[in-house]
C-alpha positions in Angstrom: 0.0 0.0 0.0 1.4 3.4 -1.0 2.1 5.6 2.0 2.1 9.4 2.0 5.9 9.4 2.4 6.3 7.6 -1.0 4.1 10.0 -2.9 5.5 13.0 -4.7 5.4 16.2 -2.7 2.3 17.6 -4.4 0.5 14.2 -4.0 1.4 14.0 -0.4 0.1 17.5 0.2 -3.2 16.6 -1.5 -3.5 13.4 0.5 -3.0 15.2 3.8 -5.5 17.8 2.9 -8.0 15.2 1.9 -7.5 13.3 5.2 -8.1 16.5 7.1 -11.2 17.4 5.1 -12.6 13.9 5.7 -11.9 14.0 9.4 -13.5 17.4 9.7 -16.5 16.3 7.7 -17.1 13.3 9.8 -16.8 15.2 13.1 -18.2 18.6 12.4 -19.9 18.7 9.1 -23.4 18.7 10.5 -22.5 21.7 12.8 -20.9 23.6 10.0 -23.9 23.0 7.7 -26.3 24.3 10.4 -24.1 27.4 11.0 -24.0 28.1 7.4 -27.7 28.0 7.0 -28.1 30.1 10.1 -25.8 32.8 8.7 -27.6 32.9 5.4 -30.9 33.1 7.2 -29.8 36.2 9.0 -28.3 37.7 5.8 -31.6 37.1 4.0 -33.6 38.6 6.8 -31.5 41.8 6.7 -31.7 41.8 2.9 -35.4 42.0 3.5 -36.0 39.0 1.3 -39.6 38.7 2.5 -40.5 41.9 0.7 -39.5 40.2 -2.6 -41.7 37.1 -2.4 -45.5 36.8 -2.7 -47.3 37.2 0.6 -43.9 37.8 2.3 -45.3 40.3 4.8 -47.8 37.7 6.1 -45.1 35.1 6.3 -42.8 37.5 8.2 -45.6 38.2 10.7 -45.6 34.4 11.5 -41.9 33.6 11.2 -38.9 35.7 11.9 -36.1 34.5 9.7 -33.4 36.5 11.5 -34.5 35.2 15.0 -34.4 31.7 13.6 -30.8 32.2 12.5 -29.5 33.6 15.7 -31.3 30.9 17.9 -29.7 28.3 15.7 -26.3 29.9 16.3 -26.9 30.0 20.0 -27.8 26.3 20.1 -24.6 25.4 18.2 -22.5 27.6 20.5 -24.1 25.9 23.6 -23.3 22.5 22.1 -19.7 23.1 21.2 -18.2 25.9 23.4 -18.2 23.9 26.7 -16.9 20.9 24.8 -14.1 23.0 23.4 -13.1 24.2 26.9 -13.4 20.7 28.5 -11.4 19.1 25.7 -8.6 21.4 26.4 -9.0 21.3 30.1 -7.3 24.7 30.2 -9.1 28.1 30.6 -6.0 29.9 29.4 -6.2 28.2 26.0 -10.0 28.7 25.9 -9.8 32.5 26.5 -6.9 33.0 24.1 -8.8 31.1 21.4 -11.9 33.2 22.0 -10.0 36.5 21.7 -8.2 35.4 18.5 -11.3 33.9 17.0 -13.7 36.8 17.4 -11.9 40.1 17.7 -9.8 40.1 14.5 -12.8 39.5 12.2 -15.0 41.9 14.2 -12.4 44.7 14.1 -11.7 44.2 10.4 -15.5 44.2 9.6 -15.8 47.5 11.5 -12.8 49.1 9.8 -14.1 48.1 6.4 -17.4 49.6 7.1 -15.9 52.8 8.5 -13.4 53.5 5.7 -15.2 52.1 2.7 -18.8 53.1 3.1 -19.9 56.8 2.8 -21.9 58.4 5.6 -25.3 57.9 3.8 -24.7 54.2 3.6 -22.9 53.7 6.9 -23.7 50.7 9.0 -21.7 51.6 12.1 -23.8 53.1 14.8 -22.3 55.4 17.5 -23.3 56.1 21.0 -26.1 58.6 21.5 -24.1 60.2 24.3 -21.4 61.1 21.7 -18.8 59.7 24.1 -16.2 57.8 22.1 -14.5 56.2 25.1 -17.8 54.7 26.4 -18.7 53.4 22.9 -15.2 51.9 22.5 -15.1 50.3 25.9 -18.6 48.8 25.8 -18.1 47.3 22.3 -14.6 46.3 23.1 -15.8 44.2 26.0 -18.6 42.8 23.7 -21.1 43.7 26.5 -22.8 46.7 24.9 -26.3 45.2 25.3 -25.7 44.8 29.0 -24.0 48.2 29.6 -26.3 50.6 28.0 -23.9 51.3 25.1 -25.1 51.3 21.5 -23.9 48.3 19.4 -21.2 49.2 16.9 -22.8 46.9 14.3 -26.5 46.4 14.5 -26.0 42.6 14.4 -23.3 42.6 17.1 -25.9 42.5 19.9 -25.7 38.7 19.8 -22.0 38.8 20.7 -23.0 40.1 24.1 -24.7 36.8 24.8 -21.8 34.9 23.4 -19.5 36.7 25.8 -21.8 36.1 28.8 -21.9 32.4 27.9 -18.1 32.4 27.9 -18.2 34.1 31.4 -20.5 31.5 32.8 -18.9 28.4 31.2 -15.4 29.3 32.2 -16.6 30.3 35.7 -18.4 27.0 36.2 -15.4 25.1 34.9 -13.0 26.7 37.5 -15.2 25.6 40.4 -16.0 22.1 38.9 -19.7 22.9 38.4 -19.5 22.7 34.6 -21.5 19.5 34.4 -24.6 21.0 36.0 -25.8 22.2 32.6 -29.3 20.6 33.1 -30.1 22.5 36.2 -28.8 25.8 34.8 -30.8 25.4 31.5 -34.0 24.5 33.4 -33.5 27.4 35.9 -32.9 29.9 33.1 -36.0 28.7 31.2 -38.1 28.9 34.4 -36.9 32.4 35.1 -37.8 33.4 31.5 -41.3 32.0 32.0 -42.1 33.3 35.5 -40.1 36.6 35.6 -40.0 37.4 31.9 -41.3 41.0 32.2 -40.5 41.6 35.8 -36.7 41.7 35.9 -35.7 45.3 35.1 -33.8 46.6 32.1 -31.1 49.3 32.3 -31.7 49.8 36.0 -28.1 50.8 36.6 -27.6 53.3 33.8 -30.3 56.0 34.0 -27.8 58.9 33.5 -24.5 59.5 31.8 -22.4 59.4 35.1 -24.0 56.1 36.0 -23.2 54.7 32.6 -19.6 55.9 32.9 -19.2 54.3 36.3 -20.7 51.0 35.2 -18.6 50.8 32.1 -15.4 51.7 33.9 -16.1 49.1 36.6 -16.9 46.5 33.9 -13.6 47.2 32.2 -11.7 46.6 35.4 -13.5 43.4 36.3 -13.3 41.9 32.9 -9.7 42.7 32.3 -8.7 41.4 35.8 -10.9 38.3 35.4 -9.4 37.4 32.0 -5.9 38.0 33.2 -6.5 35.7 36.1 -7.9 33.1 33.7 -4.8 33.1 31.5 -2.4 33.3 34.4 -2.1 29.5 34.6 -2.5 29.6 38.3 -5.4 27.5 39.6 -6.3 29.8 42.5 -6.2 32.9 40.3 -8.3 31.2 37.6 -11.0 30.5 40.2 -10.8 34.1 41.3 -11.2 35.2 37.6 -14.2 32.8 37.3 -15.9 34.4 40.3 -15.3 37.9 38.9 -16.6 37.1 35.4 -19.5 35.0 36.5 -20.5 37.5 39.2 -20.4 40.4 36.7 -22.5 38.4 34.2 -25.2 37.5 36.9 -25.3 41.1 38.0 -25.9 42.4 34.5 -28.5 39.9 33.3 -30.6 40.5 36.5 -30.4 44.3 36.4 -29.2 46.0 33.2 -30.1 44.1 30.0 -31.3 46.0 27.0 -33.7 43.2 25.9 -36.7 42.1 27.9 -35.7 39.5 30.5 -37.7 36.8 28.8 -35.4 37.1 25.7 -32.2 37.2 27.8 -33.0 34.1 29.9 -34.5 32.2 26.9 -31.2 32.7 25.1 -29.2 31.4 28.1 -31.5 28.5 28.6 -31.1 27.7 24.9 -27.3 27.7 25.0 -27.1 25.5 28.2 -29.7 23.1 26.7 -27.3 22.8 23.7 -24.7 21.8 26.2 -27.1 19.2 27.7 -27.4 17.6 24.3 -23.6 17.3 24.1 -23.4 15.7 27.5 -26.1 13.1 26.8 -24.4 12.3 23.5 -21.1 11.6 25.3 -22.6 9.6 28.2 -22.1 12.3 30.8 -25.8 12.4 31.7 -28.7 10.0 31.1 -30.6 10.6 27.9 -34.0 10.8 29.7 -32.6 13.8 31.7 -31.5 15.4 28.5 -34.8 14.8 26.8 -36.8 16.3 29.7 -34.5 19.3 29.9 -34.5 20.1 26.2 -38.3 19.6 26.0 -38.8 22.0 28.9 -36.5 24.6 27.4 -38.2 24.4 24.0 -41.7 24.6 25.5 -40.6 27.5 27.7 -39.1 29.3 24.8 -42.2 28.9 22.7 -44.5 29.9 25.6 -42.7 33.1 26.5 -43.3 34.3 22.9 -47.0 33.7 23.3 -47.1 35.2 26.8 -44.9 38.2 26.5 -43.8 39.0 22.9 -46.6 41.3 21.9 -47.0 45.0 21.0 -44.3 47.1 22.6 -42.4 44.0 23.9 -42.4 42.6 20.3 -40.9 45.8 19.1 -38.3 45.6 21.8 -37.1 42.2 20.6 -37.6 43.1 16.9 -39.7 40.0 16.3 -42.9 42.1 16.5 -45.4 39.2 17.0 -45.6 36.2 19.3 -46.1 33.9 16.3 -42.9 35.2 14.6 -41.0 34.5 17.9 -42.5 31.1 18.7 -42.4 29.6 15.2 -38.8 30.7 14.6 -37.7 29.4 18.0 -39.2 26.0 17.5 -37.9 25.8 13.9 -34.3 26.5 15.1 -34.5 23.6 17.5 -36.1 21.4 14.8 -33.3 22.2 12.5 -30.7 21.4 15.1 -32.5 18.1 15.7 -32.5 17.3 12.0 -28.8 17.9 11.6 -28.0 16.1 14.8 -29.6 13.0 13.2 -27.5 13.6 10.1 -24.3 13.9 12.2 -22.8 10.6 10.8 -23.7 11.4 7.2 -21.4 13.1 4.7 -22.8 16.4 3.8 -22.1 18.4 0.6 -18.7 20.2 0.9 -20.3 23.5 0.1 -22.4 23.3 3.2 -19.4 22.6 5.4 -17.4 25.4 3.7 -20.3 27.8 4.3 -20.1 26.9 8.0 -16.4 27.7 8.0 -17.1 31.3 6.7 -20.3 31.7 8.6 -18.9 34.2 11.2 -17.7 36.4 8.4 -21.0 36.1 6.6 -22.7 37.2 9.9 -20.5 40.2 10.3 -20.2 41.4 6.7 -23.6 40.8 5.1 -24.9 44.2 6.1 -21.7 46.2 5.0 -21.6 44.3 1.7 -25.3 45.0 1.0 -24.8 48.7 1.7 -21.6 48.8 -0.4 -23.5 47.3 -3.4 -26.4 49.8 -3.0 -24.0 52.7 -2.8 -22.2 51.6 -6.0 -25.6 51.3 -7.7 -26.8 54.6 -6.4 -29.9 53.1 -4.9 -31.6 54.4 -1.8 -30.7 52.0 1.0 -34.1 52.3 2.6 -36.1 51.6 -0.5 -33.9 49.4 -2.6 -36.4 46.5 -2.2 -39.0 48.5 -4.1 -36.7 48.6 -7.1 -36.0 44.9 -6.9 -39.7 44.1 -6.5 -40.5 46.0 -9.7 -38.0 44.0 -11.7 -38.9 40.9 -13.8 -38.6 37.8 -11.7 -35.5 36.5 -13.5 -33.6 39.8 -13.2 -34.7 40.2 -9.6 -33.4 36.9 -8.4 -30.3 37.2 -10.5 -29.5 40.3 -8.5 -30.1 38.5 -5.2 -27.9 35.7 -6.4 -25.2 38.2 -7.3 -25.4 39.7 -3.8 -24.9 36.3 -2.3 -22.0 35.5 -4.6 -20.2 38.8 -3.8 -20.9 38.3 -0.1 -19.4 34.8 0.0 -16.4 35.9 -2.0 -15.6 38.7 0.4 -16.2 36.4 3.4 -13.9 33.8 2.0 -11.1 36.4 1.6 -11.6 37.6 5.2 -11.7 34.1 6.4 -8.4 33.2 4.7 -6.6 36.4 5.3 -7.9 37.3 8.8 -9.6 34.5 10.6 -7.3 31.6 9.8 -4.0 33.4 10.4 -5.2 34.9 13.7 -6.5 31.5 14.9 -3.1 30.0 14.2 -1.4 32.9 16.0 -3.6 32.3 19.0 -2.7 28.6 19.1 1.0 29.5 18.8 0.7 32.0 21.6 -1.0 29.4 23.8 1.8 26.9 23.2 4.4 29.5 23.9 2.8 30.5 27.2 2.3 26.9 28.3 6.0 26.3 27.7 7.0 29.4 29.7 4.3 29.2 32.4 2.8 25.6 32.5 -0.8 25.9 33.6 -1.9 24.3 36.9 -4.6 21.7 36.8 -8.0 22.8 38.0 -8.9 19.2 39.0 -9.1 18.5 42.7 -6.0 16.7 44.1 -6.2 13.0 44.7 -6.6 12.0 48.4 -3.3 11.1 50.1 -3.0 7.5 51.3 -2.0 7.6 55.0 0.1 4.5 54.9 1.3 1.7 52.6 -1.0 -0.7 54.3 -4.1 1.4 53.6 -6.1 0.3 50.6 -5.8 2.4 47.5 -8.8 4.5 46.6 -11.1 2.9 44.0 -10.5 4.3 40.6 -13.6 5.6 38.8 -13.7 5.6 35.0 -13.1 9.1 33.6 -16.1 10.7 31.8 -15.7 11.6 28.2 -15.0 15.3 27.7 -14.1 15.8 31.3 -12.2 18.8 32.6 -8.9 17.0 32.2 -9.3 17.4 28.5 -9.1 13.7 27.8 -12.6 13.4 26.3 -13.6 13.7 22.7 -14.9 16.9 21.4 -14.4 19.5 18.8 -12.6 22.7 18.7 -15.1 24.2 16.3 -17.9 26.5 17.3 -20.5 29.1 16.1 -18.5 32.3 16.2 -16.1 30.2 18.1 -13.2 27.9 17.4 
């Protein structure tokens, strides 16, 4: 049998690349496919695709395509982010990977929007207080939705919940509570149901001085918490976990922009995604996972019917309870379908789309505005021009937009995302060589004498905090 070593150099390169692609497809193809669909759903929503199809307005009133996409993203993040942390067993590696995964693409997207788009087509939004430092700090922490600061990009509100999830996951890991996902998911879903409109929003930031103080305090807490996490010292990592987890709890119970039922439904959804992972890998019983996920899905559907009406619907931008509930249930149904297909080989285009999905999410709005600017179309009424076109011409234009978007996203993925992810891995390796991280696992009990019986060895769970379990380093807006 011919080995890779005996092949010509180009043949060996192609063989290695094929092996990596096959391994990735077998492990992550279904997640990538769902992420890609979710990203395109959000892009189609902001392209106002419903205005271009017959009875689109009625469909939009009963199904919010954008909300479907972001909920699908949150389920995928919930499934894979804790797995990524526990596979490594190292909060330092986790936080370095988060920083180098998200910030480079986000910063490049903002810079492209700022320096390429003219003011009339600008997608960046700036703080109503006209306070650049507040705007920069709130968006730099990716906590703008919890700090009362305007999101830099309209779609970047979801990154606040990603960051909060990182806070909670890493905090739970440092105190060995990371496998209590079921209890947390059920509790968050129950809070969304019972206290959905009672928990206050923006109760800490009524005035500019209050906003300044909260943002300044958040900067100190987050910077200190993350530094403790990457220190490699177990005690400091636990301290960092308490800082980040405590700040996250304070903000979600006092100062969220969105109604509490949306905030806690999102958190319940993400932790329910983790529950699915744990059941799949034998860490919890399947009946426990079924009951948990069923409760979270029913709770998420019910809070739409109970609360997401009139002014509350406008606050969440889903407008009607039907649009919320149907989209929420559909996102879970999509996750379930792709989970069933997890051992099937999916088309390479779908897995490739998942790879560039974060760039699609960040850049679909700037690319749309750029094209409208170059065409000289009014960015608020471009859909009227499209709707008046013959069907073939209209959908050709839509296809052209998607093609340009995917090309731009592929370039950003190759030139920004991939190199910075590699840089993050190299930095982690260098820090681990210079300052080896301490284990966060509890120390084994000391045997008092040679005559004493050795403690019974329990089998290690797959994906445990020691990093020995299987899992994937890929995620939605993650690895």
